[in-house]
N, C-alpha and C positions, 0 to 999 in steps of 0.2 A: 504494499499498500505505499503510495506517495504522499506528500504533504499537499493540503490544499493551493490550489492555483494563485490565490491572492498571495500565501506566504512563500510560493516559487518567486513570484514578480519581486517582491521585497528584498528577496535575497538577492535579486540581480538589480538592485537600485531603483525600481520601477513601481510606480504607485498601484497598490492593490486592486482598484476599481476599474483597471484598463478594458476588462471583459465584463461581460453583464453575470448576474447573480447565478443564472442557471448553467453557466460554463463550468461544470464541476468536473468534468472528466478531461482529461488531457493525456498525451504521451511527451516525455521528453528525452531524446536521446542527448545525454550528456558529452558525448565523444564528439557526435557532430554539431551540438549545440541546437538541434533543431527541434522546436517545440511545434506539435499540433494540438489545437483546442477543438474539441466537440461540442456543439450547442444543439440542444433538441430541434429547434427551428429557427429560420431565418428571423431575425430581429433586429430591432435598433434600441439603441440608449439614448437618452436626451440628459445631458450633463448640466449640472448648476451654472456653468460659465455659457449657457445656450446652446453649445456645442451638439451635434447629433452624431453617433458612430452608428453605421449599421454592419451587421455581422452575417455571414454565410454559415451555413450548419458545420463547416469545417474551416478553421482560420490557421494558418500555420507560417511559420518563420523561424528565425536563427535568433536565439536568446543569447545575447551577451551582455557582459556589465554595462548596465545604462543604456541598452538599446534593444529592441525587438526590430529586427531588419528584413528585408526579402519577403515582406508579408503577403500572402493571398488570402483574399477572404474578408477583408474588410473595407469600407468605403466612409467618406465622411462627406457631410454637406457644405461646400464652400458657397456657391451660385448653383451648382448643381452636383449631383453625386460623383465624386472623385476618388479612385482607388489609393488607398492608404498603403505605402511601402516601408516606411520606417516611423517607429516611434522612439525617442530619444529623451534622456535627460542630461546634463551637465555634471552631474553626482547625485551622491544620495540626499543630499540637503538643497538640492535645487527647486527653487519656486516656481521652474516651468517644465512644462513637459512640451517636446518639439515633435509635430505629426508632418511628415513629409506626404504630400499628395499632389505630385506636380510641383508645387511649391513649400517651402517650409513655413509653418505656421506655428507659432509659440502660443500656448493656452496655459492658465493658472494650474498647478500641479494640484492643488487642494481640489479642483473640480472632479478629480479621479482617485481620491482617497477612499471614497465610499463605494460599496459595491451596489449597483442598482439593478432594478428588473428589466429586462428586456421587453419591449412589445413587439408581438409577433406582426410581422408584415408579409405580404404576399410573394414578393419577389427581391433577389440580391441585386 
């Protein structure tokens, strides 16, 4: 049995609320740093900074200290839905989380510290 996903994210200096509450099942290959998160249904989460992130039923990427990169299965709304490719922080005490979705956008880290419910949507 592995640790809860929020704890794993914190071990890598990322905020624990990057994924919806129902994203409890995941695989992590420590040798390759490959993280795959399984979510029961396509959903989106609204965060307290008014940002919205949409998740496919399978989100994968490479989990390294301070960042999740090469992301597949995650989008954010800028003006339209744009694929998120990297999430990073500048260190464990960083006040910002940087989302790269075509362009790099910094958002307040505290918006992602709390786990939030995902709202089911029809399509990714």
